[in-house]
N, C-alpha and C positions, 0 to 999 in steps of 0.2 A: 504494500500500500504506500509506504513512504517513497519508494522509488518512482512510482507513478505520479505522486504529488510533485516531486522535484522536477520531473520532466514537464509536467503541466505548468509549473511556476516558471520554468525556464522559457517555455514557449511564449507565455504571456509577456514576460520581460522582453523577449526577442521581437515581439510585434509592437513594442512601445509602451506597454502598460508599466505602472510603477507600483512596487509592493507597498502594502498598507494603505495606499490611496485608491487604487483601482481594484484590488482584490485582497482578501484576508490572507495572512501568512502566519503560521505558527512557528516558523523557524527564523533565525537571523536573516537579514536581507542578503547577506553574502551567498547563501544557498541558492537563491533565485538568480543572482547575477552570474554565478559560476555555471549554473545549469543553462542559462541563456548563452553563455560562451560556448558550452558544449553543443547546444542546439545549432549554433551558427557554424561551428568548425567540423563537427563529426556527423556522419550519416545518421539519419533518424531511424534508429533501430535499437532494440534492447542491447544488442552486442556493442554497438557504438557507444551507447550510454555507459555501459559497464567498463569498457576499455578506457574511456575518458576518465572516469572516476578512479580506476586503478592507477592510471598515470598520475592523476592529480594527488591522490592520497599517498602515492609513493614519493612524489617530489616534495611534498610539504615537509616531512621530517628532514630531508636533505637541505632544503632552504633554511629551515630554522637552525640547523646545525651550522651552516655557513654563516648565518647572521651572528650567532653567538661566538663563533670563532673570531670573526672580525671585530666584534665588540670586545672580546677578551684581548685581542692583539693591540687594540688602541687603549687598553687599560681603563676604559670607562665603566667596565663591569664592576669595579671595586666600589662604585657609588651605590650599587644595588645590594651589595652583600653586607 
């Protein structure tokens, strides 16, 4: 059910609607925007949707790791500890 909702939210954002104004959304707005990006970039099929989200969820930890490594290298991380 959730997967179908995110696909529907992405479609609505892709056609120009805005979350919370034009339709209700029980998730953070980033879910709808990322799903809209998927709708515009990948074929419209369950496989395309799953492939996009596997790549997205695989890249997220890598990007977070790179962000914190750069933050640590600049020694600004000591402000947060």
